[in-house]
Each structure stands twice: as structure tokens, then as C-alpha cells.
C-alpha positions, 0 to 999 in steps of 0.5 A: 228297036227293042233289044230282043236278044235279052232272054227274059220274060219282061225284056221282049219289047219295052212295056209301060210301067203300069203294064209291067206291074200287071205282068209282074203280079200275074207272074207272081201269082203263077209262080206261087200257085205252081210252086205250091202245087208242086210242093204238095204233089211231092209231099203226097207222092212221097207220102210225107207227113211233113215235107219240111221235116221229113225231107229238109234237104230236098225242099231246101233245094226245091225253094232255092230253084224256085228263087232262081227261076223268079230272079231270072224272070224278074231280071230287068227289075233286079238289074240294079240290085242283084249284082255279085257284089250285092249278093255277096254283101247280103250273104255276109250280112245274113249268115251270122243272123241265120246262124243265130236263128239256127241256134235258136231253133236248135238249142233254145226252142227244144228247151221250151215246153212241148206243144200239147196235143190236147191243146193243139188245134184239130188241124195243127200247122206243121211248125207246132210239132216240127224239129229244127230241120223244119226251118232249113227249107223254111229259110229257102221258102222265105227267100222265094217269097221275098223275091216275089215281094221285092218284084211287086214292090219295085214294079209298083214303085217304077209305075209311079205309085206312092209309098203309102199306096204301095203299102196299103196295096201290099197289106190288103194283098198279104192279109187277104191271102192269109185270110184264105187259110180258113179254107184249109181247116185252120182255127179262126185264132190261127188265121186271124193271127197270121192275117193281122201279122201279114197285113202289118208286114205288108204295110212295112215291107215297101218302106224297107225296100224303097227307103232303107239301104239294105231293104232285102236284109231287113225284110228277110230278117223280119220275116224269119223272126216272125216265125221264130217268135210265133213258134216260141209263143206257141210252145209256151201258150199251148204247153203240155199241162203240168198234170200230164207230166 
């Protein structure tokens, strides 16, 4: 008889691995959709121009709460991976890396040329003109995203799918999701850049989670580093022309 005392979405009855995967994907979609709706509701309700930049502490807490909700819902999947010892190990290992990233956006990024409003696209993404504070809630946002990604990868693995098939599925899912940025008014170049990067990331991330000892650390660091590199390249490519100085 199943243990119904375990208070978790996936612990009410023992679903089959394939059913678990479907339930995980649906839950991820719901969490992502609802969190996005709540984010824009807060931004519009408080009349923020840039949520991450205008209220970094608020939205850092916002995504930390969503990360905790995801961890609670996916607890059976993470039971072997989310222990106090492992969590402390991740914190100890990632803290120096996050400090380096923080120093980069605080000290190095401001030394690069400013992005030109003339060269920027008509509907520029927030990071192009963001301050270093932007990357504090972004760090929590990445944590939330990686929690959702880990749930999908682990559930697909438990369902018996091979690593290659999981990688292809994640690449198609990631790439397809970012392809929809075109409907938000972003330029084709911007959408193509993020779609290609997301597809490549989708191919790599299952290997990190399933074949490396510290998959979460590698995945989180790789995810964060993309934003750091992309921001630096953007500041150089879209720099204010010399004749405007």
C-alpha cells in the first residue's frame, strides 16, 4: 500500500517512470508559466522599467521562493541529491565562483564601452543597459531554471531514456522555447543567438547531470557564464561609436 503520508505532489501513489516524466513536464510548464505571469504582474503593478534592476532584492527573494517550491514538488526525484551535506557542498563550491562573477559585473563590465542606444535594437533586452544589480536576481532565476531542468533530466533518466535521446529532447525543448522570443519583439539576430546557445546547452546539460559528479555546479556555472560572456560581447559589438564621445 503506497505511503500517502508523504506530502509531495509525486508521492501520492507510485506512478510509473513514464507517467512521472509526463507529470514532471506538465508541472515544469505550470511553474514556469505561473512564475513568469507573477513576475510581470509585479513589474507592471509597481511600474518598474526593469524588474531586476529596479528591485533586485525583491526579485532575488521571488526566485528563491519559486526554487524552494520546485524543490518541494520534485522532492522524490531529488531525494538522493538534495541532502544537507550536498547542499552545503554546492554552496561552498559555488560561492567563490559567484563572487568572481559578481566582481566581473561590478568591476570589469563597467570598464567596457557603453552600449549605444543608436546601435541597440528597438526593443533591447534588459541586460544591455543594466547595472551590476541586475545579476543578483538573475543568479536566483538561474537557480530556479536549473531546478526545473534537473527535474526533467532526472525523470527522463528514470523513465529509461538513453542519454543521447534526453540530450536531443532537451535541445529541441530549449531551442524551441527561445525561438518564441521572436514574438516578444526581439530582433532575429538576438533570437537566433539565444536559440542556438539554448539548443547547445540542452545537448550538454543531460551529460553534466547524469555523467559528472557535480552536475549541478557545472550546469549552474555554465548557465551563468553564458550571460557574462554575452553581456561582455554585447558591450563591445554595440559600443558607442567613437564620434559620439
